[in-house]
N, C-alpha and C positions, 0 to 999 in steps of 0.2 A: 482228537487233535494231537495227542502225544505221538501216535504212529506217523502222522504226517510230518511232525517236527523231526522225528528220528530219521525219516527218509531224506529230509532236507539237509540235516547235518551230515548224514552219510555221504550224500552227493557232494556237499561242500568239501569234505576232507578227501574224498576220492579224487576230486579235481586237483587238490593241493598236494597230494602225496608225491607226485613225480619230482617236484622241486622244493618240497618242504624243508629239506636239510640245506638248501642253498640260499635261504632267505635270512634276513636279519634276525628272525625269530630264533634261529638256531644258536646264535651268539647269546641271546637273552636266556634261552633255556639252559645253555651250558653254565651260565653264571648262577642261575637258580639252582641247578643240580649240585654245583660245588658247595653252595651254602647249605643245601639240604643234607648232603653227605656228612657235613660237620655237625649236624643236629640230630642224627638218628643213632639208635642202638639196636643191634641185631644179635640174636643168639648164635652159637656155633651151628654151622651147617643149616642156615635158614632157607626156608622155601617161601618165596615172596611172590606177590601178585601185583602187577602194574596195570591199573584200570585206565583206559584211554591212552594206551602205550604209544600210539603214533608209530613212528619208524623204529622204535626200540632203543632210543638213545639212553634212557634212564636205566633200563636193565643192563645194557652193556657197561655203563659206568658203575652200577652196583656190583657187577661181576668182577670188575677190576678192583673195586674197593674191598670186596670180601671174596677171596678166591674159592671158598667152600660153599658159596651161595648157588642155589638153583632157583629158577623163576619161570613165571608164565606171564606173558603180556596179552591183554585182551583189548580189542578196539572195535568200534562199530563199522569202521571203513575197511572193506576187503583190500583196497589198494594200499592203504597204510600197512596192513598186515603183510601183504606181498613184499613191500619195501623192507619191512622189518626182517622178514625171513631172508631176503637177499643180502643184508648187511649183518646178519647174526654172527657175532664173533665167537660164540660158544654154543653151537647147536646141541651138543651133548648135555649142556647145563640149562639152556633156556629155550623156550618154545613160545610161539605166538599163535593166537587164534581169533577169529571173528566172533564177537559176542556183544550183547547189550548189558550194560551194568545194572539194569533194573531186573534182569532175569538171567543170572549167570548159570551156565550148565556146568557147575562145579560142586564138589561134595562139601558138606558141612565140615567145619573145624579143620580146614586144610592148610591154612597159611599162617606163618609166623609173623608176617607183616604184609600190609596192603598199602599201596601208594596211589595217590591221585595228584598229578602235577599239571596245573593249568588246564584241567579238564572238567572239574566239578561245575564250573560256571555254565557248561553246556547242557546240564541235565535238567529236563523239564519236570522230573519227578525225584527230587533230591532225597525225600524221605524213603522212597523205595530203594534207592542206591545204598543208603546207609543201612537199611535193613539187610540187604544182601551182603554188605561188608561184614556186618555183625554175624551173619550166618556162616560165612566161609572162614572167618578169623578164628584161630585157635584160642583157647583160654590162655590169658596172659599175653596174647599177641598185641601188636600195635598197628594203628591205622594212621598214616601220614598224609594229610591233606594240605597241599600247598597251592594256593590260588590267590587271585586278587581279592582284596577285602576293603570295604569301608571301615573306618575305625569304630564308629559309635552307632551306626544305624540299628534300629530295633526291628526292622523288617528287611527282607531281601531287597536289594536295589536291582531293578530290572533295566537293562539296556536293550532296546529293540535293535535287532540285526536283520533287517528285511523281515521275513516271516519267521525267523528263527531267533527268538530273544535269548540273551544270556543274563545270568543272575549272579550277583555278588553278595557274599554273606559275611557280616561283621563277626567279631569274636562272640558277642552276645547271642547272635542268631545261630552260630555254629553250636554253641553250648545248648541252646534250646533243642536243636535238631538231634543232638547227641542223646539227650534225655529221652526223647521220643523213640529213639532207635535202641535204647538199652546200652548205649556206650557212655563212656566218661571222658571228658576233656581233661587231659593231664597237663598240657602246656600249650601256650601260644608263643610263637617266635617270629618276629618280622625278619624275613630273609633278604629281601631286596626291594626297596621302595614300598609299593603297596601290596607286595606279595607276602601273605601270611601263611606260615606253617602252623597247623593245629595238629597236635598229637593226641590221638584217642586211644583209650584202652578198653 
């Protein structure tokens, strides 16, 4: 079943890629990104990973935020990656590739920071995603997960989206997932309405 879900999600975002940045979601993401940038700490010359990078908006903003930053964006949708490459404002510093967050073709201990912005809700295997984040994150690195969250639920809240459900994780559930993955929750910060940033170490 996960393979079928991944194919459905890839197809959905492939169809969306051409006009993704023209929709109201672009305004929403811009607001989330601004608040996210106010809440992060990066080392000098950081190498960062953006999982579910879409059209590359976050990496472009991170590169403006910290000029010595280099980064990689990974997305399940080839059409999203094609769009990200077309609008890449710093190809010498940032790259994009197609990939699945549950099985990243990336080396261990590679990144100073990993970002997930309004993408974690799409993963049918969140435990495996967190295990991969833990694997590719350097010792002392940070994982920034910003997504919609219920405030007090003790279990993931599932919203059916056709045949492709999405899941929301409260602070308590995120902390439980972190323990299982060998990560530590350092902080929760409410960014915008129901969007919660959880910082993992």
